N, C-alpha and C positions, 0 to 999 in steps of 0.2 A: 913227148908229153907225158906224165904221169897222171894215168885216168883213174886209178884207184884214190889217189889223193885228191883230186878232182873232181871226183863223184863226192866224195865225203864232202866237201866244202863248198857245193851246189846244194848239196841237201841242208845244211847247215842254212844257207841262205834262202830256201824254200821253206823253211820253218821257220826262220824270224820274219818272212812273209807272212805267212799265216796267221804267225802268232798275231798282228798288228790288226788282223781285221774279225778278230773275235766281234760279234755284236755286242752293241753296248760299247766298246771299247773306243779307241782313239779315231778309229776311220769307219767302224761298219757304223754308221749311223740311221741307216736306210730303217723305213717302218715293215716291219713281218708280223705284224699283229694279226693279220688275215689268217694264217696258216693254222689249220688245225693244230693244237696242242702235240698228237701223236707224232704230226709231221715235225714239226720244229724241234722235239724232243731226240728224234730219230736222228735228224741232219746235224744236230749237236754234237750228239753221241758219235756219229761220224766221224764230224771231223777233228773231235778233241782224240778219238782210238788214232785216228790218219797221224794225227801231230805224237802221239805217245809212241806210236809205231817209230816214226821216223826218227825220233829221239833216241830211243834204244839200236834201232840200226846205225847210226853214227858211231856209238859204243862198239856194235860188233864189227864194224867195217874197220875202224881202227884196230881190232886184233883180228883183221886178215881173216874174216869168217865168209868163204864162198856164198854160202847160203846167204847172208846180210845182202850181199852187191847184187844177185838175183832177186831178191824181196823188193830190193830198193828200185829196180826196174819196174815192179808192178806198183810201188807207191809214187813213181814219178806217173805214171799214168793215171793215177788217181788224182794226183795235184791238177792234171795238166785236165782232166775232163771236169774236176768241181769248177777251176777258175773258169773252162770253156762255157759249160754250163750257164753259169751265172752272166759272164758275158753276152752271151745268145738270148738271154732273157728268157731262158726256159725253165731252169728254177736255181735258186727259189726267185721268184717276182715279188717286186715291190712297187705301190704307187710312187713312191721317191726316187727323184733320179741319183743316178750312181756319184760320186764325187769328184775329182777330177783325181786326187792320190789315190782313192781307191782303183778308181780305173787304171792308174800306172801301176800299181802293184798289184791287180789282177792278169794285166800282160806280164808284169815280170812272172808272177807265177805259172803260168800257162810255157813260158819258154824255159823257166826251171823246171817244169815237169816235162817237157822234153826231151830238155836236156840231160836232166837225171836217167830217161830211158836210156838213152844212147851210151851216157859217159859211164852207166853202169856195165852195160852190153858190152862194151870197148876193155873195161877193165876186166870182166871174165875173159873176153876172147885172146886176151893181148898179154895178160899175165901168166908169166912162168908158173909151172906147176910148185916149183919150192916155194914161191909168193906166200900161197895157202899156208893157213896153220888148221892142223884138221882138228885139234880138240884146245879148248881152253879152259883154265878155270875161274868160275867167275867168284869174287868174295864177297863175303857173306854182308858187308856193307851194300853191295848193291841190290840184296835184297831189301834192304831198310829204302835204298833209294828207290826202287821200284814200288814199296808200297806206298813212299808218301808221292810218287808221281800220281798213283791212281788216285788217291784222297784229292790230290789236285786238280785232276782233270774232273772227279766228281764235282769239284767246286766250279770248276771253268765251265760244264755242262750246265748248273743250275745259272749261273749268273748268266749265260749265253741265251739259255731259253728264257728266263726271266726277262734280259732283255729284250728278244726277239718278239713276246707274246705283250712285251709291257704290262707285266703284273709284279 
């Protein structure tokens, strides 16, 4: 089994799964207007940052950066905890019931999170030293893409928080 490639593909699935659950989006329609604005902003900044880091990690894993696989293990645990806390009704808590689709996606998110941590560990443990690339050149276009992602992330945070707080 190619653990390195499997890690990348599972991370992409985890990103897509979480992207579907943006508050106010097609799946996450529960009411969180009772949350304090600071809590809603903080949570949405965390989730959006998690997504942006995960997207960047996909690129660096394709470039065979060992540190990216190490960080993916941590990101996998973050995905796992986010979904587990929601499923356990610890945070965030909504008076509205979770839809069936949201429940299924969150279960998938828990599985993807655990699988990511395990796969990234296996990729690091089992890949030959010659697999890893010690340095890479980052093209200038990637800087513009990164700035675009940050701007897009700011819009996502605003949209998600506006939907969460219903303003």
